C-alpha positions in Angstrom: 0.1 -0.2 -0.1 1.5 3.4 -1.1 2.8 5.4 2.1 1.9 9.1 3.1 4.5 12.1 2.3 4.2 15.4 3.9 5.7 17.8 1.5 6.9 20.9 3.7 7.7 24.8 2.3 9.9 26.7 3.6 10.7 26.5 7.1 13.2 29.5 7.8 14.6 27.5 11.2 10.9 28.1 12.6 10.7 25.1 14.9 7.6 25.8 16.1 6.4 25.2 12.5 8.9 22.1 11.9 6.7 20.8 15.6 3.3 21.4 13.5 4.6 19.6 10.7 5.8 16.4 12.6 2.7 16.1 14.8 0.5 16.2 11.3 3.0 13.6 9.7 2.6 11.1 12.9 -0.8 11.7 12.8 -1.3 10.6 9.0 1.9 7.9 9.4 4.0 10.2 7.0 7.4 11.1 6.4 8.1 14.8 5.8 10.1 16.3 2.7 11.1 19.5 3.4 11.3 22.0 0.1 14.7 24.1 1.2 15.4 27.6 3.1 15.4 24.2 5.7 17.4 26.7 8.1 18.2 24.4 10.9 21.7 24.8 10.8 23.2 28.6 10.5 25.8 30.6 11.7 25.3 31.0 15.7 22.3 29.3 15.6 22.6 25.3 15.6 19.1 23.7 15.8 20.0 20.4 14.3 20.1 18.5 17.6 16.8 20.2 18.9 14.8 19.5 15.5 16.2 16.1 15.5 15.2 15.4 19.4 11.7 16.3 18.5 11.5 14.2 15.3 12.6 11.1 17.3 10.2 12.0 20.0 7.2 11.8 17.8 8.8 8.9 15.9 8.9 10.7 12.5 11.3 11.3 9.9 12.6 14.4 8.2 14.1 14.3 4.6 15.1 17.6 3.0 16.8 19.8 0.6 18.8 22.9 0.8 17.5 26.5 -1.1 19.3 29.5 -1.4 18.6 30.7 2.5 20.8 27.5 3.8 24.2 27.7 5.2 25.6 25.3 2.3 29.5 25.1 3.3 28.4 23.7 6.9 25.8 20.9 5.4 28.5 20.1 2.8 31.0 19.5 5.3 28.2 17.1 7.0 27.7 15.0 4.4 31.5 14.8 2.8 31.6 13.5 -1.5 28.4 12.1 -0.9 26.1 13.5 -3.9 24.0 10.2 -5.3 22.0 9.5 -2.0 20.6 10.9 1.2 23.0 11.1 4.2 21.7 11.0 7.5 23.4 14.2 9.4 21.2 13.3 12.6 18.8 10.8 14.2 15.1 11.3 11.9 17.0 13.8 9.7 18.4 13.1 6.4 19.8 15.9 3.9 19.6 14.7 0.3 22.0 16.2 -2.0 21.1 17.9 -5.7 20.7 15.1 -7.9 19.9 12.4 -5.7 17.2 10.0 -5.6 15.3 8.2 -3.2 13.2 4.9 -3.3 11.0 4.5 -0.6 10.1 0.7 0.7 6.5 1.1 -1.2 8.4 1.5 -4.1 7.9 5.9 -4.9 10.8 7.0 -6.4 12.0 10.7 -5.7 14.2 13.3 -7.6 15.6 16.2 -5.6 17.1 19.3 -6.5 18.0 22.4 -4.0 18.8 25.7 -4.6 18.1 28.8 -6.8 19.2 32.2 -6.6 18.3 34.8 -3.9 16.6 37.8 -4.9 17.9 39.6 -1.7 21.4 39.1 -2.0 22.0 42.9 -1.8 21.0 42.4 1.5 23.3 39.8 3.2 26.9 39.1 4.0 28.4 36.5 2.3 29.7 33.9 4.6 26.9 34.7 7.4 23.8 35.1 6.0 24.6 34.3 1.7 26.6 31.8 0.2 27.5 31.4 -3.3 26.8 27.9 -3.6 23.0 28.8 -3.8 22.7 28.9 -7.0 22.4 25.2 -9.0 25.5 24.1 -11.2 26.1 22.3 -14.2 27.2 19.4 -12.8 24.4 19.1 -10.4 21.6 19.8 -13.1 23.4 17.2 -15.0 23.3 14.6 -12.0 19.6 15.4 -11.7 18.8 15.2 -15.7 20.4 11.6 -16.0 19.1 9.9 -12.6 17.6 6.8 -13.7 13.6 6.6 -13.5 11.0 6.4 -13.4 10.8 9.2 -11.3 7.5 9.3 -9.7 7.7 13.0 -7.5 10.2 15.5 -8.8 11.4 17.8 -5.5 12.8 21.1 -6.2 13.6 24.7 -4.2 12.7 26.3 -7.5 9.4 26.4 -9.8 9.7 25.5 -13.2 8.4 29.0 -14.5 6.7 31.8 -12.7 4.3 31.2 -10.3 0.9 33.0 -11.0 1.3 36.6 -10.3 4.7 37.0 -9.9 7.0 38.3 -13.1 10.5 39.2 -13.7 11.7 41.6 -11.4 15.5 42.5 -9.3 18.7 43.1 -11.4 19.5 42.2 -14.7 21.8 39.6 -13.2 19.2 38.1 -11.1 16.9 37.7 -13.3 19.0 35.9 -15.4 20.4 34.0 -12.8 16.5 33.4 -11.9 15.4 32.4 -15.4 18.1 29.9 -15.6 17.5 28.2 -12.4 13.5 27.7 -13.4 14.5 26.7 -17.1 16.8 23.9 -15.3 13.7 22.6 -13.2 11.4 22.7 -16.1 14.1 20.5 -18.6 13.7 18.3 -15.3 9.8 17.5 -15.7 9.9 17.4 -18.9 12.5 14.7 -19.3 11.3 12.5 -16.3 7.6 13.0 -16.3 7.0 12.6 -12.6 3.0 12.5 -11.2 3.8 15.3 -8.7 6.4 18.3 -8.7 6.6 20.1 -5.5 8.5 23.2 -4.9 9.2 26.2 -2.4 11.1 29.4 -2.8 8.4 32.1 -4.3 6.3 31.6 -0.8 3.4 31.0 -2.9 0.5 28.2 -2.7 -0.7 27.4 -6.1 -1.6 24.4 -8.3 -1.3 24.2 -12.0 -0.7 21.5 -14.6 2.5 21.1 -16.5 2.8 20.8 -20.3 3.8 17.3 -19.5 0.6 16.5 -18.0 2.7 16.8 -14.2 1.0 18.1 -11.7 2.8 21.1 -10.2 2.4 22.6 -6.7 4.0 25.2 -5.1 3.6 25.9 -1.1 4.1 28.9 0.9 6.1 29.1 4.0 6.4 29.3 7.6 5.2 32.7 7.5 1.5 31.7 5.7 -1.0 29.9 7.1 0.1 26.3 7.7 -2.5 24.7 5.3 -1.0 26.7 2.6 2.7 25.6 3.3 2.3 22.1 3.3 0.7 19.0 1.3 -0.2 15.4 2.1 0.5 13.3 -0.8 0.6 9.5 -1.6 0.6 7.8 -5.1 -2.6 6.6 -4.4 -3.6 9.8 -4.4 -2.7 10.1 -8.3 -4.0 6.8 -9.3 
C-alpha cells in the first residue's frame, strides 16, 4: 500500500512550524519532505539537535533539500563527497543532495534538486547569511537530468516557471540567474515526467498542470497559513 508523505514549504529554521509538521506527519503516519530554505543549521543558531530530538520523540522522519537561504558549506561538510543518495546528518534528519534519488519502501521514487538564486542578495553578508553555493551548478543539474527513472515525485526548491502573479524583477544579473534556474527545473519535469512536482522558494501556494501532464504544486512558507505550506500526498491519490 502506498505510503503517505507530508511535503513542507520553507521552514526558515522555525521550530514551532517544524513541530506542527511533525505532529501532522505522526497523525497520518507520513514522512516529511522539506522543500529547502531549511534553516536549522545556521551560523550562531544551530538547531539540528533540537530538531532531531523533537522528530525522534514524535517517531517521525524529515528528508530535506537545501534552498538559497541555507548554510551550504556546513551542510556539505556533514555529508562529505556523497551526492547520489540521502545522508543522515542526525537521528531522523536526512539531507538529500542536489541530483540525489531516494526510493522508498513502497517503491515511490523521489528526485531532489535544491538551490535557487536570492533576490535579496544585496542585503545579505557572504559567509554569514548568503553563500554563492546557493545556485544550481551544471554538474548538479546534469546529475539530476541523468537520474535513472521512473521518477514519481520531483522535489525542488525553485519552480519550473514564474508562479501565478509573479514576473521578472530585480537586477539584470538576478533575472538571468532566476530564469536559468527555472529553465533547469522545467527541463527536469520534461525529462522525467513525474506524477507530482512540488517546490518552495516563492512563498506562494498554487497548483497547475504542466504541459507534460505533471501536477505542479508550489507551497508557501512558515510565515503563511499552515495549510498553505503543507501538502499531504501518496501515489494512490494520483491513481
